N, C-alpha and C positions, 0 to 999 in steps of 0.2 A: 504492498500498500504505499510507502513512503515512497518507491520509486516513480510511483504515477503522482504524487502532490510534487514531486522534483519536477519530472516530466509537464505537468500541467503550470507550474509556476513559468517554468521557460517560456513556453508555447505563450501563455497568457499575457506575459509582459512583453514579449516580443510584440504581439498584436496590438497590444493597447501603443506601443511605440509606433509602429505604422499607421495606426489610426491619428494620431497624433501628428505625427509628420504628413501627412495627408491633407489634416486641418490646418497647419501651416501651408503647406504647398497652395491650396484654396485660397486662405487668406491674403496672402503676398500677392496672387495673380488677381485678385481686386483690389489689391492695395495698388497696384503698378497703373491699373485703369483708372484712381481715384474713386473706387463704387464700393469702399469697404465698410462695412457696420458690423459691430461686433466683436469677439477677439477668435483667435484662431480655432478655438475647441468649440466656439457655436456653430464655425463652418461646416463639422463634422453631419452628414446625412443624420439621422436618429437611429436610423435600422444599425446602422453600423454597431452604435453603443447597446441596442435591444440583442444582436448575435453575440458582443462579448459577454452580454449578463446571460444570455442564453447558454453559452456555453459553460461560464461558471455554474448554473443550476446542473447543467448533466455531468458536470464532472463531480460533483457531489454526490450526485444520484448513482454515478459510478463507485467511487470509493466506496460508499455504502453498501453498493449490493456486493462488490469485492471482500465486502470486512464481512457481512453476513456469510459469505459461500466461503470463507476462509474456516469461521467459527462452527459452520455446519460439517464440512471435512475433518477438523478435528475432533469434534464430536463422534460422527463416524467412525473414527478410525481408535477414539477409546471405547467405544463397543464393540467392534470385532475385537478388540485386545481383552475385553472382559470376557466375551463371550470364548475365547481361546483358553483364557483360565480356567474356566468353569468346566472345561473337558478334561 
């Protein structure tokens, strides 16, 4: 599970940096034509923020399911060891 968290943090941070850089690119493009309003982050389309948030929720769900499956696997192993001891 810790490997998943590390991978997720790297991927999520990189995507966040890409969104911020995209916002700055759009803002500077509008600034050069004298038609800018707001800051660089307000230039980013809201669907990108929703996609980033959705990815966060999916990763939390995957981590939760992974954790449950690990505990279920360990419980199954313990049951099989107990049944071997009874024989």
